[in-house]
C-alpha atoms as one frame of an Amber mdcrd trajectory, in Angstrom:
protein
  -1.385 -13.235  -5.320  -1.651 -16.325  -3.126  -4.827 -18.323  -3.739  -5.315
 -22.027  -4.382  -8.253 -21.258  -6.703  -7.152 -20.260 -10.213 -10.519 -18.688
 -11.075 -10.380 -16.479  -7.968  -6.868 -15.334  -8.908  -8.032 -14.462 -12.416
 -11.016 -12.492 -11.062  -8.800 -10.560  -8.648  -6.345  -9.679 -11.414  -9.167
  -8.379 -13.603 -10.570  -6.268 -10.761  -7.135  -4.781 -10.036  -6.641  -3.875
 -13.697 -10.090  -2.309 -13.901  -9.298  -0.372 -10.715  -6.421   1.280 -12.581
  -3.532  -0.613 -10.984  -0.671  -1.234 -13.379   1.426  -4.102 -12.092   3.429
  -7.229 -12.743   1.884 -10.132 -10.890   3.342 -13.367  -9.533   0.741 -16.025
  -8.742   1.136 -18.679  -6.051  -1.278 -21.581  -5.586   0.162 -22.945  -2.337
   2.249 -22.012   0.677   5.171 -23.932  -0.862   4.956 -21.884  -4.067   4.481
 -18.691  -2.038   7.635 -19.372  -0.011   9.625 -19.782  -3.233   8.116 -16.606
  -4.712   9.258 -14.517  -1.748  12.879 -15.244  -2.672  12.466 -14.163  -6.303
  11.933 -10.402  -6.101  10.658  -7.551  -3.898   6.869  -7.144  -3.762   5.032
  -3.889  -3.068   1.714  -5.561  -2.362   0.585  -9.115  -1.593  -2.978 -10.446
  -1.729  -3.414 -13.474   0.547  -6.310 -15.902   0.429  -7.260 -16.988   3.937
  -8.495 -20.516   3.124  -5.561 -22.593   1.854  -6.519 -26.212   2.574  -4.002
 -27.297   5.258  -2.719 -23.765   5.942  -4.264 -20.314   6.214  -3.464 -16.838
   4.997  -2.159 -16.104   8.483   0.566 -18.710   7.979   1.467 -16.985   4.712
   1.409 -13.581   6.409   3.867 -14.827   9.016   6.238 -15.950   6.251   5.872
 -12.602   4.503   6.610 -10.480   7.565   9.553 -12.670   8.585  11.216 -12.479
   5.180  14.118  -9.970   5.197  13.208  -8.580   1.758   9.413  -8.514   2.136
   8.682  -7.184   5.628   7.489  -3.811   4.252   5.196  -5.299   1.599   1.550
  -4.269   1.941  -0.550  -7.344   2.792  -4.282  -7.570   2.046  -6.204 -10.656
   3.171  -9.038 -11.974   0.999 -11.464 -14.664   2.145 -14.969 -16.006   1.787
 -15.781 -15.231   5.440 -15.998 -11.985   7.396 -15.762 -13.627  10.826 -14.875
 -10.776  13.259 -12.329 -12.863  15.176 -10.489 -13.797  11.988 -10.554 -10.206
  10.759  -9.143  -8.963  14.068  -6.374 -11.571  14.060  -5.389 -10.709  10.495
  -5.180  -6.991  11.273  -3.195  -7.599  14.468  -0.787  -9.775  12.500   0.037
  -6.995  10.065  -2.601  -6.992   7.310  -3.461  -3.582   5.906  -6.988  -4.644
   5.005  -9.346  -7.626   4.924 -11.711  -8.112   1.975 -14.525 -10.617   1.419
 -14.347 -12.435  -1.940 -18.046 -12.347  -2.744 -18.179  -8.605  -2.062 -15.099
  -7.575  -4.054 -15.582  -4.552  -6.304 -13.334  -2.156  -8.196 -13.965   0.589
  -5.630 -13.113  -1.770  -2.748  -9.777  -2.679  -4.358  -8.947   0.982  -4.938
  -9.949   1.917  -1.386  -7.885  -0.885   0.148  -4.788   0.110  -1.831  -5.006
   3.836  -1.129  -5.791   3.249   2.569  -2.724   1.024   2.841  -0.587   3.720
   1.223  -2.036   6.279   3.642  -0.883   4.180   6.572   2.630   3.935   5.089
   2.753   7.701   4.573   1.655   8.261   8.163   4.262   5.790   9.407   6.971
   7.671   7.545   5.685  10.997   8.861   5.789  10.023  12.518   9.052   8.105
  12.283  11.794  10.539  11.441  14.341   8.052  10.187  15.540   8.863   6.706
  15.443   5.175   5.731  11.697   4.948   6.408  11.060   8.079   4.334  13.122
   6.749   1.432  11.180   3.458   1.458   7.855   5.293   1.272   9.107   7.581
  -1.511  10.173   4.543  -3.528   6.776   2.940  -2.986   4.984   6.153  -4.017
   7.046   6.270  -7.184   5.947   2.751  -8.116   2.271   3.470  -7.372   2.085
   7.038  -8.701   1.317   6.107 -12.321  -1.801   4.223 -11.244  -3.237   6.148
  -8.316  -1.254   9.362  -7.768  -4.444  11.453  -7.680  -5.784   9.306  -4.837
  -2.472   9.592  -2.964  -2.431  13.390  -3.306  -5.966  13.412  -1.907  -4.813
  11.309   1.036  -1.940  13.691   1.761  -4.220  16.716   1.566  -6.600  15.086
   4.046  -3.744  14.204   6.389  -2.439  17.773   6.307  -5.884  19.086   7.239
  -6.049  16.663  10.189  -2.545  17.566  11.324  -3.411  21.268  11.322  -6.480
  20.594  13.458  -4.264  18.700  15.912  -1.769  21.581  15.896  -4.487  23.975
  17.045  -5.538  21.615  19.836  -2.078  21.290  21.422  -1.398  24.953  22.103
   0.896  25.234  25.122   2.316  21.719  24.749   5.656  22.525  23.127   6.985
  18.962  22.780   3.768  17.598  21.242   3.515  20.636  18.997   7.081  20.023
  17.814   6.266  16.404  16.894   3.103  17.479  15.046   5.100  20.106  13.140
   7.604  17.405  12.105   4.766  15.238  10.811   3.339  18.176   8.849   6.714
  18.900   7.250   7.083  15.235   6.321   3.671  15.258   4.614   4.570  18.438
   2.731   7.843  16.866   1.595   5.999  13.812   0.315   3.392  16.021  -1.373
   6.170  17.930  -3.162   7.775  14.621  -4.129   4.515  13.445  -5.737   4.137
  16.715  -7.621   7.673  16.299  -8.975   6.865  12.716  -9.987   3.736  13.967
 -11.777   5.855  16.394 -13.793   8.428  13.727 -14.647   5.760  11.225 -15.754
   4.075  13.887 -17.884   7.370  14.682 -19.618   8.090  11.003 -20.223   4.658
  10.594 -21.797   5.408  13.279 -24.417   6.768  12.331 -27.853  10.561  12.293
 -27.944  10.746  15.157 -30.481   8.632  17.404 -28.257  10.872  16.642 -25.254
  13.941  17.592 -27.310  12.349  20.889 -28.280  11.746  21.685 -24.642
């Protein structure tokens, strides 16, 4: 979380916890601290304050996307203003969402996170590289304990949309082939989540019960 206001960072952490997100957080109060934090570990998600005295969240976003270990991190911009031009620039620069501080709620945090995951799933579905699929599977594994039900709902919705598209491209063999690939990718990810659900359920059982099984 990059924000030069300690109270705002504390409020955001509380909202994330109440939204059901289980995470380890690294706080940064300046661009200098943020730059150092990027070298410490891989981040799944980064919240960026837009107003940072001499710099902006867009400067931080540029650092994030240019970093070799952080380019796939989900970036969400948070600011006190909802200026359309600023919002558009943030989204063009690679932000997954743009939230206004004074309007932050638990449901908004949850929606922003699940929508960002949906975009990553879609990216993996339309790109057929194995590396992209593996990255998304690893991300799903890290998020599944907190919001797996939401992710399964996203996948179900995507499958419904893909099937509608399939019906609309009758006679276009190449397009139909690409749509079929995307559908198979979604089904693979859905199966992966179901397997993760089973594994997490087993791990949650007492050790003696697991031995009996």
